[in-house]
Structure formats: structure tokens, C-alpha cells
N, C-alpha and C positions, 0 to 999 in steps of 0.2 A: 595507587587502584580505590582503595575507599573514597577520600579524597574525593574520585572525577565522578562519584554516583549520582550526586545531588546534580549532574547536567540528566541523567534520564528525566528527570521530573520538571526541566525543562522547556521541552520542545511539547508542548499538550495547548490544546484548544483551553482546558479549565486556565491554565496562565498568562497564555494570551488575551482571552477575553478579560481577564481582570487585569492586564496591565493597560489593555487601550481604554477601559472603561476608566480606568481607574488612577495610571501612570504609574502605579508603584506596585512589588507584590514580594514578599517576603523570600521566594525561591530565587527569582532573580536578582535580588540586592545579593544575596551569599554569594551566589553563582560571581557573580561583579566583581564582590570582595576578594574571592579568591583567584580567581584568573583572569582581570586587566588592571592593567597597572592604570592608571594616571585616568579613571574615567571620569571627572567631574569636568575636564577638556572637551568631551564628547559629546554626539547624540546619540541618540539610543540603537538606528540603526548601525551605528561604528562599533557600537559594544557589544551587540549581537553579531557582527560581521567577527570581531576579534575572538569573539566565545567560541564560534564557529570553526575558525582556525588553529583554535588549540584543541577543540577537538577531532581536527583534519590531523594532528597529528600525535596526539597523545590518547584517544580516547571514540576510539569510533565507534558508535555504538548503532541498535536496531536505527532508529532514526536518523542516520546518516546514510547509514546504507539504503534506506528508503526512501532520502531528499535523494542521494546519488543516482537511484533507477530511474526515479522520475524526471530528473533534470536532464541525465543523459538519455533515457531507452527512449521516455513519451514525449520528450520536448526538443530533444535532439537526434536522435535516428528516426524516431514520428513525427507526428502533428497533434496537437490537441484536435486539431478539426474531426479528425479521421479515426483516433484510439483513443478508447476508455482507460483509465488505471483504477484499480478496484484494492481497498487493505481490509486485511482482518475477516474473511469471509470463511465462515464456519462449513468444513465440510467434516463428516462424520465427529472424530474423536479433535480433531486439528482443527487451526485457522491458518487461512492463507496469506502470509505476510505480504505478497505484494503481487497481482495479477495484472497484464497489459491485453488488451482487446483490440485487433483490430480484423484483418480477415480470419485469423486463430487468437487460443486464447491462452499465454504460457504462465503459466503458476511461478513467482520467482521465491525460495524458502530462502532466509536467511541465516547467514550462520555466523556471524562475527566473530573476532578474536576471543569475545566474552562469552562467547557460546561454547557448548558442548554437543558431540552429535548422539545422544543418548538414544533422544526421541527420533531420527531422523530419518531411518527406516518404515517407521509406523506413518509420518507424514506422509512422505512419499506416495506411501501403500494407499492414505485416504487422500490427497489430490487427485492420483489417478481415477478413484472412483465418478470423478464430474468434472474433470478437465484431462487434455489428450498430450499436453506440454506441460513438462516440469523439470527448470533448472535450478542448482541450489547456486547461493552466491556464498563468496567468503574470501577468507584471507591469501597469501601470497604463503604463507606459512602453515596454512592446512592443506594447500591443493593436496600433497603427498598423501597423505590420508584417505582425504576425502575422494582423491582419484581410485584410490585402491579396495571402498566401498562400491564406487559405481563406474567401475572399467567397463562393467559387459551389461550396460544396463542401455536406456535409453532417455535416461536425466542425462541432461545437461551443465555442464560448469562453467561460473563466471568467476573471475579473478577479482576481488574492488585491491588495484595494486598500491604500490607506495605512495606512488605518485597522484592516487585518487582517482584513475581513468578503469573503465569496465573490458576487459581480458577475456572473451569466450574461448577456453579451451578447447572446448566441446557443444555444439549446439545440440539442443533437444531433438530429439527424433520423437514422431508423433504414436501414440501408444493408447488404442482407442477399446481395448481388452477388457478392462475393468469398470467402463461407465456404467451404471445403471441407472434407470429412471427414480428410484429412490434418492439417490444424495442429487441427483440434478434438483429434482422439485424442492428440494429441500433448501438449496441455494436461491429460488428464486419469493420475492416477497407476492404477496397476496394478487396484487393487482397487475405483477406481471405474469404469474400461471393463466388468470385472467384471460389478460391477452391473448398467450397461446392458444387458450380453449375456445375462446371467441373465435377466431381466425382460423383454429380449424375442424370447429363444429359449427361456426353460428351459431353459437347458443353457449349460454351456461348448466352446469347440471342445476336441476330443480332440488333442495333439498334443507333440510333443519340446519340451524344454524351446530349444532354438536357433531352433524354428521358431512356437513359443506365440506370444508378439506378431505377427509377422504374419499368423496365422492368424486372430485376434481382430480389425485389423485388416479380413481382409474380411468379417467375417461385420458388421463396424463399419457397412463401403461399404452394406451390402446395406439402413441405414435410408435413408430420403430424408433429404433433407438438413437440413429443418424438425424433421421429429424425432429426429434425431441432435441438434440444435444446441438444444432443448429441455432432451432427455436430458441434458447435458453442463451447462449450470446448473443441474439440478435436486441433480446432484451436486458442482459446484462449493459451491452453495448451504451444503452442508453438514461444509465447512472451516472452520475456528478456530472451536470451541467452546467460547467464554470462560465463564467461572467469571462470573456477570451480577453474584452481590450481591457480590462481592470486586470487579469490576473498575470498581465504582463509586466507588470506596477510591483509587483512584489515582490521582493528581492531573493535572491538565489537558495538563501540561508531557510527560507520562509514556505519556499515554493510548495512541498509536502504538508507542513500544518495547513495552509492553506486551503491545497488543493480536497482533502477529506473530510473538512469537517465543514460544518453545514455554516454559509458565509451568506449575509447579502448584502444589499450592495453599498449600504452605509460602512461596511465593516473593513470596507479595502479604504476608504477614506480616511476613519479614523486608526488604522494602521501605520497611513501615509505621514497622520500629523504625528501620531506618537515617533515613529523612526525620526521623524524629522523633530524630535522636543530634545532638547540639551539634557543631559544626565545630572540631577537636583542632588541623587544621594540619599 
């Protein structure tokens, strides 16, 4: 298991920025030496595919789960044109692993076979402070334990099967009872809460910089909670404006990495050049 932990460092923006710019990276080279046979006869696209295939059988880490959710839900079940995915959104003392927003918003908490359920209760309670649907995604071997924890709740259960398909054992049910203005407001960027206030009040508060945030929140609290919730979802849905045509060319293994990071037009071209380049060791 420890031998596999280096895989957690591979699928990150820092590593792939380095690879695209410099065609090599120490972590990448180490992973290839450990997990790929006869690498010199292959291009980088093939190498990454083989590494990912190894992960699918031996080390399904958080990136693997997140990438599966993105490919099978956002790109498979829904559409990149009508649905937005978000990751690592801070809510109270937790961070949401994966959120899908279309007509509604669902928080997906990932619990891989490498994780424990120690913080699950706290995480679920935090998510319900800003979102109404929560679903836990885990492996088949953890299902019984998870079901015993969640059987009488509104939380959904999704299993990443041994065949790497998603199986929804229990669909999440809506729960708006714990949503607060405070936690909704904290999810938003400055421009987003300003958009909501301008739409609702046709102006913004006049306050010194030190008191501006608090005054904006005071105005936001005047909205009925469900109105506030729906306005927040509209703003969040505008995030992650992916270049759709370029994104289609990104291989399955790297979809999540490219979707959730700051990508410029020439990054797609440089990634494609890198993937087609032969490995030189």
C-alpha cells in the first residue's frame, strides 16, 4: 500500500504543469519506473492510461473516485452545457469533495477504500448547512457499514463497484431544514454575492472596506432562505466555464484534473503535444 502512495501526488495541477512545460517530472518518472513495463516504447498518453488502469485495480484513491464521478455523472448522465461540477468547496469546518449543480445541487462525499468514516457525521451536518442533497460515495466492501450509519437519514448512498461503475443504492432526499444564510453566504465569492444583491435591491451597500462584507451579509439575510438558496445555486452554476470543444479532446484519465484547474487555451494544445510525445526516460 505504501508503495502506491506516490500515486496521490501524480494527478495534480503542479505535476502536470511541470510535465507540459518541461516534458519531465521526478514524481512522474518514479511512478513510471514502479508501475509501467517497457515505458520507452510508448508515448505519454499510453503511459498515463496504463498508470490509471493500475489504479483502477489496485489503488482507487480520491482522484480516481472524483474523476469517475465527473466522467460518469457530469459527462455521462448530465451535460457539460447544463451542469456545473465544483470541488473542495469549504462549508463550515468541512470541504465538499464534489458538487453537481443543474436544477438542484448534490454534494458527493467521497469515502474511498483508503478512508475512514471518523468525520462523516460532522461532514454531512456541515454540508446540510448550505446544500439540500447529500450523497456518500464509497466502495462495495464499505456498504454494510455505511448503510447502518445512514439507513434512517436523507443521505444517499452510491457505490463505486469493482467494475468501476456507479451504482446508486439509495437516492438522496432533499433536506432544507438546516440551511443558513451564514453558510450560504460564505460559499460565495465577492462578485457572486454582489450579483445577488444588485438583482434583489438594485444597488450595493455603501460602507467602508472594513465593514463592507458584513453589510453585504446583513442585506443578504433579508432574503427569504429559499430565495437566497436558489440565488446561490444560480451563481455557483456559472463557475467553471470550460472550453467545451477543447475539453472533448482531453483523455478520460485527465478529465477531472483539467476541469477543476485554471486552464488556458494553449494548455490544451500543449497537453495534446505532451501526450503524443514518446517517453525518453
